[in-house]
SEGULO-300329 format. One record per atom (N, C-alpha, C, O): atom name; residue number from 1; x, y negated, z negated. Coordinates in pm, 1 decimal, m for minus. Layout:
REM SEGULO-300329
<pt site="CA" pos="NUM" u="X" v="Y" w="Z"/>
...
//
This chain:
REM SEGULO-300329
<pt site="N" pos="1" u="84.7" v="116.6" w="0.0"/>
<pt site="CA" pos="1" u="0.0" v="0.0" w="0.0"/>
<pt site="C" pos="1" u="89.7" v="m123.5" w="0.0"/>
<pt site="O" pos="1" u="190.6" v="m129.0" w="m70.3"/>
<pt site="N" pos="2" u="51.1" v="m220.8" w="79.3"/>
<pt site="CA" pos="2" u="125.9" v="m345.9" w="89.7"/>
<pt site="C" pos="2" u="33.5" v="m461.3" w="55.0"/>
<pt site="O" pos="2" u="m83.1" v="m463.2" w="94.6"/>
<pt site="N" pos="3" u="85.7" v="m555.7" w="m18.1"/>
<pt site="CA" pos="3" u="15.7" v="m680.7" w="m44.1"/>
<pt site="C" pos="3" u="119.3" v="m791.6" w="m39.7"/>
<pt site="O" pos="3" u="239.0" v="m765.0" w="m50.6"/>
<pt site="N" pos="4" u="75.7" v="m913.2" w="m24.1"/>
<pt site="CA" pos="4" u="173.1" v="m1022.7" w="m23.7"/>
<pt site="C" pos="4" u="193.4" v="m1073.7" w="m165.8"/>
<pt site="O" pos="4" u="116.0" v="m1042.6" w="m256.3"/>
<pt site="N" pos="5" u="297.9" v="m1151.7" w="m183.3"/>
<pt site="CA" pos="5" u="326.8" v="m1210.5" w="m314.2"/>
<pt site="C" pos="5" u="214.0" v="m1301.7" w="m360.5"/>
<pt site="O" pos="5" u="205.9" v="m1335.3" w="m478.6"/>
<pt site="N" pos="6" u="128.5" v="m1341.1" w="m270.1"/>
<pt site="CA" pos="6" u="12.0" v="m1422.3" w="m305.4"/>
<pt site="C" pos="6" u="m77.9" v="m1349.7" w="m405.6"/>
<pt site="O" pos="6" u="m144.1" v="m1413.6" w="m487.3"/>
<pt site="N" pos="7" u="m80.3" v="m1217.3" w="m399.4"/>
<pt site="CA" pos="7" u="m160.7" v="m1138.4" w="m492.8"/>
<pt site="C" pos="7" u="m114.4" v="m1160.3" w="m635.8"/>
<pt site="O" pos="7" u="m196.4" v="m1165.1" w="m727.5"/>
<pt site="N" pos="8" u="15.0" v="m1173.6" w="m655.8"/>
<pt site="CA" pos="8" u="66.6" v="m1199.7" w="m789.9"/>
<pt site="C" pos="8" u="11.6" v="m1331.5" w="m842.8"/>
<pt site="O" pos="8" u="m30.8" v="m1339.2" w="m958.1"/>
<pt site="N" pos="9" u="12.0" v="m1433.6" w="m760.7"/>
<pt site="CA" pos="9" u="m45.3" v="m1562.0" w="m800.6"/>
<pt site="C" pos="9" u="m189.9" v="m1543.5" w="m845.9"/>
<pt site="O" pos="9" u="m228.6" v="m1591.7" w="m952.4"/>
<pt site="N" pos="10" u="m269.0" v="m1474.2" w="m765.5"/>
<pt site="CA" pos="10" u="m410.5" v="m1454.6" w="m797.8"/>
<pt site="C" pos="10" u="m429.2" v="m1376.6" w="m927.8"/>
<pt site="O" pos="10" u="m518.3" v="m1407.9" w="m1006.9"/>
<pt site="N" pos="11" u="m346.3" v="m1276.4" w="m949.8"/>
<pt site="CA" pos="11" u="m358.7" v="m1194.1" w="m1070.3"/>
<pt site="C" pos="11" u="m321.8" v="m1269.2" w="m1198.2"/>
<pt site="O" pos="11" u="m374.8" v="m1239.0" w="m1305.0"/>
<pt site="N" pos="12" u="m232.7" v="m1365.2" w="m1188.2"/>
<pt site="CA" pos="12" u="m181.9" v="m1432.1" w="m1307.8"/>
<pt site="C" pos="12" u="m267.1" v="m1549.1" w="m1355.9"/>
<pt site="O" pos="12" u="m250.5" v="m1593.8" w="m1469.4"/>
<pt site="N" pos="13" u="m356.4" v="m1599.0" w="m1274.0"/>
<pt site="CA" pos="13" u="m433.9" v="m1717.9" w="m1310.1"/>
<pt site="C" pos="13" u="m515.4" v="m1697.8" w="m1436.9"/>
<pt site="O" pos="13" u="m506.5" v="m1779.5" w="m1528.6"/>
<pt site="N" pos="14" u="m594.4" v="m1591.7" w="m1444.7"/>
<pt site="CA" pos="14" u="m682.5" v="m1571.5" w="m1561.0"/>
<pt site="C" pos="14" u="m603.5" v="m1551.3" w="m1690.2"/>
<pt site="O" pos="14" u="m635.0" v="m1616.4" w="m1789.8"/>
<pt site="N" pos="15" u="m502.1" v="m1463.9" w="m1693.3"/>
<pt site="CA" pos="15" u="m427.4" v="m1451.1" w="m1818.2"/>
<pt site="C" pos="15" u="m355.9" v="m1580.3" w="m1858.7"/>
<pt site="O" pos="15" u="m351.0" v="m1613.3" w="m1977.2"/>
<pt site="N" pos="16" u="m301.2" v="m1652.5" w="m1763.0"/>
<pt site="CA" pos="16" u="m236.4" v="m1779.9" w="m1796.3"/>
<pt site="C" pos="16" u="m338.6" v="m1880.5" w="m1848.6"/>
<pt site="O" pos="16" u="m311.9" v="m1953.1" w="m1944.4"/>
<pt site="N" pos="17" u="m454.5" v="m1883.9" w="m1785.6"/>
<pt site="CA" pos="17" u="m558.9" v="m1977.5" w="m1828.5"/>
<pt site="C" pos="17" u="m599.5" v="m1951.5" w="m1973.3"/>
<pt site="O" pos="17" u="m625.5" v="m2044.7" w="m2049.4"/>
<pt site="N" pos="18" u="m604.5" v="m1824.2" w="m2009.9"/>
<pt site="CA" pos="18" u="m644.8" v="m1789.4" w="m2146.5"/>
<pt site="C" pos="18" u="m526.0" v="m1786.1" w="m2242.9"/>
<pt site="O" pos="18" u="m543.0" v="m1757.7" w="m2361.5"/>
<pt site="N" pos="19" u="m406.5" v="m1814.9" w="m2192.3"/>
<pt site="CA" pos="19" u="m288.3" v="m1816.7" w="m2277.3"/>
<pt site="C" pos="19" u="m234.7" v="m1679.2" w="m2312.2"/>
<pt site="O" pos="19" u="m154.0" v="m1665.7" w="m2404.2"/>
<pt site="N" pos="20" u="m278.3" v="m1577.2" w="m2240.0"/>
<pt site="CA" pos="20" u="m237.0" v="m1439.8" w="m2268.6"/>
<pt site="C" pos="20" u="m116.8" v="m1402.2" w="m2181.6"/>
<pt site="O" pos="20" u="m131.2" v="m1337.0" w="m2078.1"/>
<pt site="N" pos="21" u="0.2" v="m1444.0" w="m2225.0"/>
<pt site="CA" pos="21" u="121.2" v="m1420.4" w="m2146.2"/>
<pt site="C" pos="21" u="160.8" v="m1272.5" w="m2144.2"/>
<pt site="O" pos="21" u="223.0" v="m1226.4" w="m2048.5"/>
<pt site="N" pos="22" u="125.6" v="m1199.1" w="m2247.7"/>
<pt site="CA" pos="22" u="153.2" v="m1055.4" w="m2249.3"/>
<pt site="C" pos="22" u="72.7" v="m985.4" w="m2139.7"/>
<pt site="O" pos="22" u="125.1" v="m899.5" w="m2068.7"/>
<pt site="N" pos="23" u="m53.9" v="m1022.2" w="m2126.3"/>
<pt site="CA" pos="23" u="m136.6" v="m963.9" w="m2020.6"/>
<pt site="C" pos="23" u="m81.8" v="m1002.6" w="m1883.0"/>
<pt site="O" pos="23" u="m80.9" v="m920.7" w="m1791.1"/>
<pt site="N" pos="24" u="m36.7" v="m1125.3" w="m1869.2"/>
<pt site="CA" pos="24" u="22.8" v="m1169.0" w="m1742.3"/>
<pt site="C" pos="24" u="144.4" v="m1083.2" w="m1708.6"/>
<pt site="O" pos="24" u="162.3" v="m1042.6" w="m1593.7"/>
<pt site="N" pos="25" u="227.7" v="m1056.0" w="m1808.4"/>
<pt site="CA" pos="25" u="344.7" v="m971.0" w="m1786.3"/>
<pt site="C" pos="25" u="303.4" v="m829.6" w="m1747.2"/>
<pt site="O" pos="25" u="366.7" v="m767.2" w="m1662.1"/>
<pt site="N" pos="26" u="198.4" v="m779.8" w="m1808.8"/>
<pt site="CA" pos="26" u="150.5" v="m644.4" w="m1775.6"/>
<pt site="C" pos="26" u="97.7" v="m638.8" w="m1632.7"/>
<pt site="O" pos="26" u="126.4" v="m544.4" w="m1559.1"/>
<pt site="N" pos="27" u="20.6" v="m740.0" w="m1593.7"/>
<pt site="CA" pos="27" u="m30.7" v="m745.6" w="m1456.9"/>
<pt site="C" pos="27" u="84.7" v="m748.6" w="m1356.4"/>
<pt site="O" pos="27" u="83.6" v="m677.3" w="m1256.1"/>
<pt site="N" pos="28" u="183.5" v="m832.3" w="m1385.7"/>
<pt site="CA" pos="28" u="297.0" v="m842.5" w="m1293.9"/>
<pt site="C" pos="28" u="372.1" v="m710.4" w="m1284.9"/>
<pt site="O" pos="28" u="410.8" v="m667.8" w="m1176.1"/>
<pt site="N" pos="29" u="392.5" v="m646.1" w="m1398.5"/>
<pt site="CA" pos="29" u="461.3" v="m516.4" w="m1399.1"/>
<pt site="C" pos="29" u="381.3" v="m412.3" w="m1321.7"/>
<pt site="O" pos="29" u="437.9" v="m333.9" w="m1245.6"/>
<pt site="N" pos="30" u="250.5" v="m411.5" w="m1341.1"/>
<pt site="CA" pos="30" u="165.3" v="m315.9" w="m1270.4"/>
<pt site="C" pos="30" u="176.4" v="m335.8" w="m1119.5"/>
<pt site="O" pos="30" u="187.1" v="m239.3" w="m1043.8"/>
<pt site="N" pos="31" u="173.8" v="m460.8" w="m1077.1"/>
<pt site="CA" pos="31" u="180.8" v="m489.3" w="m934.2"/>
<pt site="C" pos="31" u="319.3" v="m459.2" w="m877.0"/>
<pt site="O" pos="31" u="330.5" v="m400.9" w="m769.2"/>
<pt site="N" pos="32" u="422.9" v="m498.1" w="m947.6"/>
<pt site="CA" pos="32" u="557.4" v="m490.8" w="m890.1"/>
<pt site="C" pos="32" u="630.8" v="m360.3" w="m917.4"/>
<pt site="O" pos="32" u="730.5" v="m330.7" w="m851.6"/>
<pt site="N" pos="33" u="583.2" v="m282.5" w="m1012.9"/>
<pt site="CA" pos="33" u="655.0" v="m159.1" w="m1047.5"/>
<pt site="C" pos="33" u="576.4" v="m31.2" w="m1019.3"/>
<pt site="O" pos="33" u="624.1" v="78.5" w="m1048.1"/>
<pt site="N" pos="34" u="458.5" v="m44.6" w="m964.2"/>
<pt site="CA" pos="34" u="378.1" v="74.1" w="m934.8"/>
<pt site="C" pos="34" u="433.0" v="146.0" w="m812.8"/>
<pt site="O" pos="34" u="465.9" v="84.1" w="m711.6"/>
<pt site="N" pos="35" u="442.3" v="276.7" w="m824.2"/>
<pt site="CA" pos="35" u="488.4" v="358.1" w="m712.1"/>
<pt site="C" pos="35" u="387.9" v="345.8" w="m597.2"/>
<pt site="O" pos="35" u="266.7" v="351.9" w="m618.1"/>
<pt site="N" pos="36" u="438.9" v="329.0" w="m479.3"/>
<pt site="CA" pos="36" u="353.1" v="321.6" w="m361.8"/>
<pt site="C" pos="36" u="299.2" v="182.8" w="m332.1"/>
<pt site="O" pos="36" u="222.9" v="165.4" w="m237.1"/>
<pt site="N" pos="37" u="337.9" v="83.0" w="m412.2"/>
<pt site="CA" pos="37" u="293.1" v="m54.5" w="m388.2"/>
<pt site="C" pos="37" u="414.0" v="m138.7" w="m349.2"/>
<pt site="O" pos="37" u="513.5" v="m143.8" w="m421.6"/>
<pt site="N" pos="38" u="404.4" v="m203.9" w="m235.1"/>
<pt site="CA" pos="38" u="510.9" v="m294.1" w="m189.9"/>
<pt site="C" pos="38" u="454.8" v="m436.0" w="m187.1"/>
<pt site="O" pos="38" u="352.6" v="m461.8" w="m123.6"/>
<pt site="N" pos="39" u="521.8" v="m527.0" w="m255.7"/>
<pt site="CA" pos="39" u="482.1" v="m667.8" w="m254.5"/>
<pt site="C" pos="39" u="570.2" v="m740.1" w="m152.7"/>
<pt site="O" pos="39" u="690.4" v="m756.8" w="m173.4"/>
<pt site="N" pos="40" u="508.9" v="m782.1" w="m43.8"/>
<pt site="CA" pos="40" u="582.6" v="m851.5" w="62.5"/>
<pt site="C" pos="40" u="603.1" v="m997.1" w="22.8"/>
<pt site="O" pos="40" u="507.6" v="m1068.7" w="m7.3"/>
<pt site="N" pos="41" u="727.9" v="m1039.3" w="23.2"/>
<pt site="CA" pos="41" u="758.5" v="m1179.2" w="m6.6"/>
<pt site="C" pos="41" u="705.7" v="m1267.6" w="105.9"/>
<pt site="O" pos="41" u="687.0" v="m1221.8" w="218.7"/>
<pt site="N" pos="42" u="682.4" v="m1392.6" w="74.6"/>
<pt site="CA" pos="42" u="632.4" v="m1488.2" w="173.3"/>
<pt site="C" pos="42" u="748.5" v="m1578.4" w="215.1"/>
<pt site="O" pos="42" u="798.6" v="m1658.6" w="136.4"/>
<pt site="N" pos="43" u="789.4" v="m1563.3" w="339.6"/>
<pt site="CA" pos="43" u="900.8" v="m1642.1" w="392.6"/>
<pt site="C" pos="43" u="847.2" v="m1758.7" w="475.9"/>
<pt site="O" pos="43" u="727.0" v="m1770.7" w="499.6"/>
<pt site="N" pos="44" u="937.9" v="m1841.9" w="518.4"/>
<pt site="CA" pos="44" u="898.9" v="m1952.5" w="605.7"/>
<pt site="C" pos="44" u="842.8" v="m1899.0" w="737.9"/>
<pt site="O" pos="44" u="749.3" v="m1956.4" w="793.7"/>
<pt site="N" pos="45" u="899.9" v="m1789.8" w="787.1"/>
<pt site="CA" pos="45" u="847.5" v="m1727.4" w="909.5"/>
<pt site="C" pos="45" u="704.6" v="m1679.1" w="888.5"/>
<pt site="O" pos="45" u="620.1" v="m1693.4" w="976.9"/>
<pt site="N" pos="46" u="677.6" v="m1621.4" w="770.4"/>
<pt site="CA" pos="46" u="541.2" v="m1577.2" w="739.7"/>
<pt site="C" pos="46" u="445.8" v="m1696.5" w="735.5"/>
<pt site="O" pos="46" u="332.5" v="m1687.6" w="782.8"/>
<pt site="N" pos="47" u="491.5" v="m1806.8" w="679.3"/>
<pt site="CA" pos="47" u="406.9" v="m1926.2" w="672.6"/>
<pt site="C" pos="47" u="372.8" v="m1976.9" w="812.0"/>
<pt site="O" pos="47" u="259.0" v="m2015.5" w="838.6"/>
<pt site="N" pos="48" u="471.6" v="m1976.6" w="900.7"/>
<pt site="CA" pos="48" u="445.3" v="m2018.8" w="1038.9"/>
<pt site="C" pos="48" u="347.1" v="m1923.8" w="1107.8"/>
<pt site="O" pos="48" u="253.3" v="m1967.6" w="1174.4"/>
<pt site="N" pos="49" u="369.9" v="m1794.1" w="1091.0"/>
<pt site="CA" pos="49" u="281.0" v="m1694.7" w="1152.9"/>
<pt site="C" pos="49" u="139.8" v="m1706.6" w="1096.6"/>
<pt site="O" pos="49" u="42.1" v="m1694.5" w="1170.5"/>
<pt site="N" pos="50" u="128.8" v="m1730.4" w="966.2"/>
<pt site="CA" pos="50" u="m2.9" v="m1745.6" w="903.3"/>
<pt site="C" pos="50" u="m72.6" v="m1870.8" w="955.6"/>
<pt site="O" pos="50" u="m193.8" v="m1869.9" w="977.4"/>
<pt site="N" pos="51" u="2.6" v="m1977.8" w="975.8"/>
<pt site="CA" pos="51" u="m55.5" v="m2100.3" w="1031.4"/>
<pt site="C" pos="51" u="m106.5" v="m2076.1" w="1173.0"/>
<pt site="O" pos="51" u="m214.0" v="m2123.4" w="1209.8"/>
<pt site="N" pos="52" u="m28.8" v="m2002.1" w="1252.4"/>
<pt site="CA" pos="52" u="m72.5" v="m1970.2" w="1388.7"/>
<pt site="C" pos="52" u="m197.4" v="m1883.0" w="1386.4"/>
<pt site="O" pos="52" u="m291.7" v="m1906.5" w="1461.9"/>
<pt site="N" pos="53" u="m197.6" v="m1782.1" w="1299.2"/>
<pt site="CA" pos="53" u="m314.0" v="m1693.8" w="1288.3"/>
<pt site="C" pos="53" u="m436.7" v="m1773.2" w="1244.5"/>
<pt site="O" pos="53" u="m546.5" v="m1753.2" w="1296.3"/>
<pt site="N" pos="54" u="m417.0" v="m1862.5" w="1149.6"/>
<pt site="CA" pos="54" u="m528.0" v="m1944.7" w="1100.5"/>
<pt site="C" pos="54" u="m581.2" v="m2035.1" w="1211.7"/>
<pt site="O" pos="54" u="m702.0" v="m2055.5" w="1223.0"/>
<pt site="N" pos="55" u="m491.4" v="m2088.8" w="1293.2"/>
<pt site="CA" pos="55" u="m531.3" v="m2174.2" w="1404.5"/>
<pt site="C" pos="55" u="m615.6" v="m2097.2" w="1505.4"/>
<pt site="O" pos="55" u="m716.5" v="m2147.6" w="1554.8"/>
<pt site="N" pos="56" u="m573.7" v="m1975.7" w="1535.3"/>
<pt site="CA" pos="56" u="m641.6" v="m1894.3" w="1636.7"/>
<pt site="C" pos="56" u="m774.5" v="m1839.1" w="1586.1"/>
<pt site="O" pos="56" u="m873.5" v="m1839.0" w="1659.2"/>
<pt site="N" pos="57" u="m777.2" v="m1792.1" w="1461.1"/>
<pt site="CA" pos="57" u="m894.2" v="m1719.3" w="1410.5"/>
<pt site="C" pos="57" u="m983.5" v="m1800.2" w="1317.5"/>
<pt site="O" pos="57" u="m1101.3" v="m1768.3" w="1301.6"/>
<pt site="N" pos="58" u="m928.3" v="m1905.1" w="1255.8"/>
<pt site="CA" pos="58" u="m1006.3" v="m1982.6" w="1160.0"/>
<pt site="C" pos="58" u="m1013.2" v="m1921.5" w="1021.1"/>
<pt site="O" pos="58" u="m1087.8" v="m1970.3" w="936.2"/>
<pt site="N" pos="59" u="m936.3" v="m1814.8" w="996.0"/>
<pt site="CA" pos="59" u="m938.8" v="m1753.8" w="862.4"/>
<pt site="C" pos="59" u="m877.6" v="m1850.4" w="761.8"/>
<pt site="O" pos="59" u="m799.8" v="m1938.7" w="798.0"/>
<pt site="N" pos="60" u="m913.2" v="m1832.6" w="636.9"/>
<pt site="CA" pos="60" u="m861.9" v="m1918.0" w="530.3"/>
<pt site="C" pos="60" u="m713.9" v="m1888.1" w="506.3"/>
<pt site="O" pos="60" u="m664.2" v="m1781.0" w="541.2"/>
<pt site="N" pos="61" u="m645.4" v="m1984.2" w="446.4"/>
<pt site="CA" pos="61" u="m501.2" v="m1971.9" w="423.0"/>
<pt site="C" pos="61" u="m463.4" v="m1844.5" w="347.8"/>
<pt site="O" pos="61" u="m373.8" v="m1773.3" w="393.0"/>
<pt site="N" pos="62" u="m528.0" v="m1812.2" w="233.9"/>
<pt site="CA" pos="62" u="m488.7" v="m1688.4" w="164.3"/>
<pt site="C" pos="62" u="m506.6" v="m1563.9" w="251.2"/>
<pt site="O" pos="62" u="m422.7" v="m1473.8" w="250.3"/>
<pt site="N" pos="63" u="m616.4" v="m1559.9" w="325.8"/>
<pt site="CA" pos="63" u="m640.8" v="m1445.1" w="413.5"/>
<pt site="C" pos="63" u="m533.7" v="m1435.8" w="521.8"/>
<pt site="O" pos="63" u="m486.0" v="m1326.8" w="553.3"/>
<pt site="N" pos="64" u="m496.5" v="m1549.1" w="578.0"/>
<pt site="CA" pos="64" u="m395.0" v="m1546.5" w="684.3"/>
<pt site="C" pos="64" u="m261.1" v="m1497.1" w="629.9"/>
<pt site="O" pos="64" u="m189.1" v="m1425.3" w="699.3"/>
<pt site="N" pos="65" u="m226.8" v="m1534.7" w="507.0"/>
<pt site="CA" pos="65" u="m102.2" v="m1486.5" w="446.7"/>
<pt site="C" pos="65" u="m106.4" v="m1336.2" w="421.6"/>
<pt site="O" pos="65" u="m8.2" v="m1266.3" w="446.8"/>
<pt site="N" pos="66" u="m218.4" v="m1286.4" w="372.4"/>
<pt site="CA" pos="66" u="m231.0" v="m1142.4" w="348.3"/>
<pt site="C" pos="66" u="m227.2" v="m1065.5" w="480.7"/>
<pt site="O" pos="66" u="m163.4" v="m960.6" w="489.7"/>
<pt site="N" pos="67" u="m294.6" v="m1116.8" w="581.9"/>
<pt site="CA" pos="67" u="m295.9" v="m1050.1" w="712.2"/>
<pt site="C" pos="67" u="m156.4" v="m1046.9" w="774.3"/>
<pt site="O" pos="67" u="m115.9" v="m945.2" w="830.8"/>
<pt site="N" pos="68" u="m83.5" v="m1156.6" w="764.3"/>
<pt site="CA" pos="68" u="53.3" v="m1161.5" w="817.0"/>
<pt site="C" pos="68" u="142.6" v="m1063.5" w="741.9"/>
<pt site="O" pos="68" u="228.7" v="m999.5" w="802.3"/>
<pt site="N" pos="69" u="123.2" v="m1051.2" w="611.4"/>
<pt site="CA" pos="69" u="200.8" v="m953.4" w="533.9"/>
<pt site="C" pos="69" u="172.8" v="m812.4" w="584.2"/>
<pt site="O" pos="69" u="264.4" v="m731.5" w="599.0"/>
<pt site="N" pos="70" u="46.5" v="m784.0" w="610.2"/>
<pt site="CA" pos="70" u="9.4" v="m651.3" w="660.5"/>
<pt site="C" pos="70" u="70.9" v="m626.0" w="797.7"/>
<pt site="O" pos="70" u="131.0" v="m521.1" w="820.9"/>
<pt site="N" pos="71" u="56.0" v="m720.9" w="886.9"/>
<pt site="CA" pos="71" u="110.4" v="m704.7" w="1021.9"/>
<pt site="C" pos="71" u="262.8" v="m695.2" w="1020.0"/>
<pt site="O" pos="71" u="321.5" v="m615.3" w="1092.9"/>
<pt site="N" pos="72" u="325.6" v="m776.1" w="937.4"/>
<pt site="CA" pos="72" u="471.5" v="m780.6" w="931.9"/>
<pt site="C" pos="72" u="535.9" v="m656.1" w="874.6"/>
<pt site="O" pos="72" u="653.5" v="m629.6" w="899.5"/>
<pt site="N" pos="73" u="459.8" v="m579.5" w="798.0"/>
<pt site="CA" pos="73" u="514.5" v="m456.4" w="740.2"/>
<pt site="C" pos="73" u="464.5" v="m332.1" w="813.0"/>
<pt site="O" pos="73" u="490.5" v="m219.5" w="770.6"/>
<pt site="N" pos="74" u="393.1" v="m353.5" w="922.2"/>
<pt site="CA" pos="74" u="350.7" v="m240.8" w="1004.5"/>
<pt site="C" pos="74" u="227.2" v="m168.0" w="956.2"/>
<pt site="O" pos="74" u="204.2" v="m53.4" w="994.9"/>
<pt site="N" pos="75" u="147.5" v="m231.8" w="872.8"/>
<pt site="CA" pos="75" u="24.0" v="m166.9" w="826.1"/>
<pt site="C" pos="75" u="m71.6" v="m145.5" w="942.8"/>
<pt site="O" pos="75" u="m79.3" v="m227.5" w="1034.3"/>
<pt site="N" pos="76" u="m143.0" v="m36.3" w="938.4"/>
<pt site="CA" pos="76" u="m242.0" v="m7.0" w="1041.5"/>
<pt site="C" pos="76" u="m382.0" v="m46.6" w="996.4"/>
<pt site="O" pos="76" u="m469.3" v="m72.8" w="1079.2"/>
<pt site="N" pos="77" u="m403.4" v="m51.0" w="863.8"/>
<pt site="CA" pos="77" u="m535.9" v="m78.3" w="807.8"/>
<pt site="C" pos="77" u="m525.4" v="m188.1" w="702.7"/>
<pt site="O" pos="77" u="m430.0" v="m192.4" w="625.1"/>
<pt site="N" pos="78" u="m624.7" v="m276.6" w="701.3"/>
<pt site="CA" pos="78" u="m631.7" v="m386.4" w="605.3"/>
<pt site="C" pos="78" u="m758.9" v="m368.6" w="524.1"/>
<pt site="O" pos="78" u="m869.2" v="m376.6" w="578.2"/>
<pt site="N" pos="79" u="m744.1" v="m344.7" w="395.1"/>
<pt site="CA" pos="79" u="m856.6" v="m322.3" w="304.7"/>
<pt site="C" pos="79" u="m896.1" v="m454.6" w="241.0"/>
<pt site="O" pos="79" u="m810.8" v="m525.4" w="187.5"/>
<pt site="N" pos="80" u="m1024.9" v="m488.8" w="246.0"/>
<pt site="CA" pos="80" u="m1069.8" v="m619.5" w="198.7"/>
<pt site="C" pos="80" u="m1213.8" v="m615.6" w="148.4"/>
<pt site="O" pos="80" u="m1290.2" v="m524.8" w="181.2"/>
<pt site="N" pos="81" u="m1248.8" v="m714.8" w="69.0"/>
<pt site="CA" pos="81" u="m1387.8" v="m738.8" w="30.2"/>
<pt site="C" pos="81" u="m1451.1" v="m843.9" w="119.9"/>
<pt site="O" pos="81" u="m1572.4" v="m864.4" w="115.1"/>
<pt site="N" pos="82" u="m1371.6" v="m909.9" w="200.7"/>
<pt site="CA" pos="82" u="m1417.5" v="m1021.2" w="283.5"/>
<pt site="C" pos="82" u="m1488.0" v="m968.7" w="408.1"/>
<pt site="O" pos="82" u="m1425.4" v="m910.7" w="496.8"/>
<pt site="N" pos="83" u="m1616.6" v="m989.8" w="413.2"/>
<pt site="CA" pos="83" u="m1696.5" v="m942.5" w="527.7"/>
<pt site="C" pos="83" u="m1682.8" v="m1032.9" w="650.0"/>
<pt site="O" pos="83" u="m1729.2" v="m998.2" w="758.7"/>
<pt site="N" pos="84" u="m1619.4" v="m1148.7" w="632.4"/>
<pt site="CA" pos="84" u="m1611.2" v="m1246.3" w="740.7"/>
<pt site="C" pos="84" u="m1479.1" v="m1244.2" w="817.2"/>
<pt site="O" pos="84" u="m1457.8" v="m1326.7" w="906.0"/>
<pt site="N" pos="85" u="m1390.3" v="m1150.9" w="783.5"/>
<pt site="CA" pos="85" u="m1263.1" v="m1147.2" w="855.7"/>
<pt site="C" pos="85" u="m1286.5" v="m1107.1" w="1001.2"/>
<pt site="O" pos="85" u="m1361.5" v="m1013.7" w="1029.4"/>
<pt site="N" pos="86" u="m1222.6" v="m1177.7" w="1092.1"/>
<pt site="CA" pos="86" u="m1238.5" v="m1143.2" w="1233.5"/>
<pt site="C" pos="86" u="m1154.8" v="m1020.3" w="1268.9"/>
<pt site="O" pos="86" u="m1072.1" v="m974.7" w="1189.9"/>
<pt site="N" pos="87" u="m1177.5" v="m969.1" w="1386.2"/>
<pt site="CA" pos="87" u="m1095.9" v="m860.1" w="1438.1"/>
<pt site="C" pos="87" u="m955.5" v="m913.3" w="1465.1"/>
<pt site="O" pos="87" u="m937.8" v="m1019.3" w="1525.3"/>
<pt site="N" pos="88" u="m856.7" v="m837.7" w="1419.5"/>
<pt site="CA" pos="88" u="m716.7" v="m874.8" w="1440.7"/>
<pt site="C" pos="88" u="m653.4" v="m763.6" w="1524.5"/>
<pt site="O" pos="88" u="m650.4" v="m648.5" w="1481.0"/>
<pt site="N" pos="89" u="m602.9" v="m795.7" w="1643.6"/>
<pt site="CA" pos="89" u="m540.9" v="m691.9" w="1726.7"/>
<pt site="C" pos="89" u="m429.9" v="m618.3" w="1651.5"/>
<pt site="O" pos="89" u="m343.3" v="m680.4" w="1589.9"/>
<pt site="N" pos="90" u="m434.1" v="m486.5" w="1657.6"/>
<pt site="CA" pos="90" u="m332.5" v="m403.9" w="1593.6"/>
<pt site="C" pos="90" u="m357.7" v="m374.5" w="1447.0"/>
<pt site="O" pos="90" u="m274.5" v="m312.1" w="1381.1"/>
<pt site="N" pos="91" u="m472.3" v="m418.9" w="1394.7"/>
<pt site="CA" pos="91" u="m501.2" v="m399.9" w="1253.2"/>
<pt site="C" pos="91" u="m648.2" v="m361.8" w="1235.2"/>
<pt site="O" pos="91" u="m738.2" v="m436.3" w="1273.8"/>
<pt site="N" pos="92" u="m670.2" v="m247.0" w="1177.1"/>
<pt site="CA" pos="92" u="m807.3" v="m202.6" w="1147.5"/>
<pt site="C" pos="92" u="m851.6" v="m270.3" w="1017.9"/>
<pt site="O" pos="92" u="m784.7" v="m257.9" w="915.3"/>
<pt site="N" pos="93" u="m963.5" v="m341.6" w="1022.2"/>
<pt site="CA" pos="93" u="m1017.9" v="m408.1" w="903.8"/>
<pt site="C" pos="93" u="m1118.2" v="m312.8" w="840.3"/>
<pt site="O" pos="93" u="m1217.7" v="m275.6" w="902.7"/>
<pt site="N" pos="94" u="m1092.0" v="m273.6" w="716.5"/>
<pt site="CA" pos="94" u="m1177.9" v="m179.6" w="644.3"/>
<pt site="C" pos="94" u="m1239.7" v="m251.2" w="525.1"/>
<pt site="O" pos="94" u="m1168.9" v="m302.4" w="438.3"/>
<pt site="N" pos="95" u="m1371.9" v="m254.2" w="522.0"/>
<pt site="CA" pos="95" u="m1443.5" v="m317.0" w="410.9"/>
<pt site="C" pos="95" u="m1442.1" v="m223.9" w="290.6"/>
<pt site="O" pos="95" u="m1474.3" v="m105.7" w="302.6"/>
<pt site="N" pos="96" u="m1404.8" v="m276.8" w="174.9"/>
<pt site="CA" pos="96" u="m1398.2" v="m198.6" w="52.1"/>
<pt site="C" pos="96" u="m1532.1" v="m132.0" w="21.8"/>
<pt site="O" pos="96" u="m1535.5" v="m17.9" w="m24.4"/>
<pt site="N" pos="97" u="m1641.2" v="m201.6" w="47.2"/>
<pt site="CA" pos="97" u="m1774.5" v="m147.6" w="20.4"/>
<pt site="C" pos="97" u="m1801.8" v="m20.6" w="100.5"/>
<pt site="O" pos="97" u="m1877.6" v="65.5" w="56.0"/>
<pt site="N" pos="98" u="m1741.1" v="m8.4" w="217.4"/>
<pt site="CA" pos="98" u="m1765.1" v="109.4" w="300.8"/>
<pt site="C" pos="98" u="m1685.1" v="230.6" w="254.6"/>
<pt site="O" pos="98" u="m1708.6" v="341.5" w="302.7"/>
<pt site="N" pos="99" u="m1591.8" v="212.0" w="163.1"/>
<pt site="CA" pos="99" u="m1507.7" v="323.0" w="116.5"/>
<pt site="C" pos="99" u="m1582.9" v="418.4" w="24.9"/>
<pt site="O" pos="99" u="m1546.0" v="535.4" w="14.4"/>
<pt site="N" pos="100" u="m1686.4" v="371.3" w="m40.7"/>
<pt site="CA" pos="100" u="m1761.5" v="455.5" w="m132.7"/>
<pt site="C" pos="100" u="m1871.2" v="534.4" w="m65.1"/>
<pt site="O" pos="100" u="m1939.5" v="614.0" w="m129.7"/>
<pt site="N" pos="101" u="m1888.6" v="513.9" w="61.3"/>
<pt site="CA" pos="101" u="m1997.0" v="581.8" w="134.1"/>
<pt site="C" pos="101" u="m1951.9" v="715.2" w="186.7"/>
<pt site="O" pos="101" u="m2029.9" v="786.0" w="250.4"/>
//
């Protein structure tokens, strides 16, 4: 499984907001040390690619960064809760809700 470093930002907001730094550390450890999980760093090249993708498709900035991370690491499938993601050539978009069916 691949996710971008943006996921770490999203995971840390609630524990930081509540002042629970221990929980923040646990979340970070879970994300960064779990077997089978790769956190793709966000480089300047990724930012440019995400901007281009956003220009072409109209997806939101966080989505474009996650999609670029998936494409850049060779993922074939992108798992999401977002029902509004457009079709991306070379990437199968799989809705999380459809996984339980």
